[in-house]
N, C-alpha and C positions, 0 to 999 in steps of 0.2 A: 738350559729352556724348559721351563715347566709343562708338562704332559699330563694330561689328561684321560691318557689312552690306557689302557692294561699293558703290562707287559709284553713284548713279543716272547714265542717259546723259545731262539735264542737269549734274549735277555735273559728269561726266568732260570735258563739252564746255568749263564755266568756266574747270576746270582748265588744260586744253590751249590756251584762247585768253589767256588771262592768261601762261601759261609760254611763248607764241611771241612775244606783246609783248614780254615780257621778255626773252627772247633777240633780239629786235631791237634793241632799245636798247641791249643790251651790246655789239653787233657794231655800233652806231653809225649803223643804217639808221635812215634817215627809211622815213616808209611810200612816198611816191613813189619813194625809191632802191630799196625791197625790191622794190615792185611791177614796176619797170622789171628788175630783176637777174632777176625770176623767173619771167614773162611772165605773173604774173597782174593783171589789171583792180585799177587804185588803189580801186573800186568795190568789189571783191570781199574786198579787204583790209582795209578800212574796215570792212566789214561784218561779218566774221571775225573784228577786235579787238575791236567792241562787241558782237555778239551769239552768235559764235561758230558760226554759220554758213558754210559752205564746203564747197565739191564736194572728194571727197577728190583727185581731180588735182590740185586749187589746193593744197590741203593739202599734197602729198607734194612739188612746186614750191619751197612755201615752206620746207619742211624741209630741201629742198636745198642752198639757197641760203643757210639760219641753219647748215648743218651739222650736221643732228639725223636726217638721210635715214636713215642706217643703224637708227636704233633702230625704225623701224617692221616692221623685217625679223625681230624676235623677234615681233610679235606672233602671238597663238592658236599659239607652238611649243607641240608635242605631247612634252610630259616623260614620260620612262620614271619610273612608278613602283613599287616595287616593294612589293608585298602580303603580307604577312606568310601564313601558316595557321595560326600559333598565338602563343601570347602566349611558350613558350620560344622558337622561331624568332626574335622579336624582340629577345628580353633578350641572343642570342648575337650579334646584330647589334651 
Protein backbone atom coordinates (compact mmCIF):
# COMPACT_ATOMS: atom_id res chain seq x y z
CA UNK A 1 0.00 0.00 0.00
CA UNK A 2 1.31 3.43 -0.92
CA UNK A 3 1.70 5.87 1.91
CA UNK A 4 2.14 9.59 1.57
CA UNK A 5 2.96 9.93 5.23
CA UNK A 6 6.57 10.38 6.32
CA UNK A 7 8.17 7.34 7.94
CA UNK A 8 7.78 6.86 11.66
CA UNK A 9 10.88 7.02 13.88
CA UNK A 10 10.77 3.21 14.17
CA UNK A 11 10.59 2.81 10.40
CA UNK A 12 13.45 5.24 9.90
CA UNK A 13 15.55 3.44 12.52
CA UNK A 14 14.94 0.15 10.69
CA UNK A 15 15.97 1.72 7.37
CA UNK A 16 19.14 3.26 8.79
CA UNK A 17 20.32 0.09 10.54
CA UNK A 18 19.70 -1.95 7.38
CA UNK A 19 21.58 0.51 5.18
CA UNK A 20 24.53 0.67 7.57
CA UNK A 21 24.77 -3.11 7.70
CA UNK A 22 24.60 -3.33 3.90
CA UNK A 23 27.29 -0.65 3.60
CA UNK A 24 29.54 -2.48 6.09
CA UNK A 25 29.23 -5.68 4.09
CA UNK A 26 29.73 -3.88 0.75
CA UNK A 27 33.01 -2.46 2.06
CA UNK A 28 34.05 -5.91 3.28
CA UNK A 29 34.20 -5.13 7.00
CA UNK A 30 33.35 -7.69 9.64
CA UNK A 31 31.60 -6.44 12.76
CA UNK A 32 34.79 -6.71 14.86
CA UNK A 33 36.78 -4.91 12.18
CA UNK A 34 34.30 -2.02 11.91
CA UNK A 35 34.09 -1.75 15.68
CA UNK A 36 37.87 -1.54 15.94
CA UNK A 37 38.26 0.98 13.12
CA UNK A 38 35.47 3.24 14.41
CA UNK A 39 36.14 3.09 18.13
CA UNK A 40 32.58 1.87 18.74
CA UNK A 41 32.33 -1.15 20.98
CA UNK A 42 31.47 -4.43 19.32
CA UNK A 43 28.46 -4.76 21.63
CA UNK A 44 27.14 -1.36 20.54
CA UNK A 45 27.61 -2.24 16.88
CA UNK A 46 25.82 -5.57 17.29
CA UNK A 47 22.95 -3.89 19.18
CA UNK A 48 22.69 -1.28 16.42
CA UNK A 49 22.60 -3.83 13.62
CA UNK A 50 20.04 -5.93 15.45
CA UNK A 51 17.76 -3.36 17.11
CA UNK A 52 18.74 0.00 15.59
CA UNK A 53 19.73 1.41 18.98
CA UNK A 54 22.90 3.52 19.10
CA UNK A 55 24.10 6.85 20.39
CA UNK A 56 24.42 9.70 17.91
CA UNK A 57 28.18 9.92 18.53
CA UNK A 58 28.64 6.21 17.79
CA UNK A 59 26.45 6.44 14.70
CA UNK A 60 28.60 9.29 13.38
CA UNK A 61 31.79 7.35 14.09
CA UNK A 62 30.44 4.42 12.09
CA UNK A 63 29.38 6.78 9.30
CA UNK A 64 32.91 8.19 9.14
CA UNK A 65 34.47 4.77 8.64
CA UNK A 66 31.72 3.73 6.22
CA UNK A 67 32.38 6.88 4.18
CA UNK A 68 28.90 8.37 4.54
CA UNK A 69 29.42 10.99 7.26
CA UNK A 70 28.98 13.86 4.80
CA UNK A 71 25.37 12.90 4.22
CA UNK A 72 24.55 13.79 7.82
CA UNK A 73 25.52 17.40 7.12
CA UNK A 74 22.42 17.84 4.98
CA UNK A 75 20.01 16.87 7.77
CA UNK A 76 17.54 19.60 8.59
CA UNK A 77 18.89 22.01 5.98
CA UNK A 78 16.68 25.04 5.67
CA UNK A 79 15.58 25.38 2.09
CA UNK A 80 14.40 28.64 0.66
CA UNK A 81 10.97 28.04 -0.75
CA UNK A 82 9.48 30.65 -3.01
CA UNK A 83 5.93 31.45 -2.03
CA UNK A 84 3.76 32.92 -4.70
CA UNK A 85 1.33 35.71 -4.01
CA UNK A 86 -1.03 34.74 -6.80
CA UNK A 87 -1.70 32.09 -9.43
CA UNK A 88 -0.57 34.58 -12.08
CA UNK A 89 2.81 34.93 -10.39
CA UNK A 90 3.14 31.15 -10.26
CA UNK A 91 2.27 30.80 -13.93
CA UNK A 92 4.86 33.43 -14.87
CA UNK A 93 7.58 31.31 -13.31
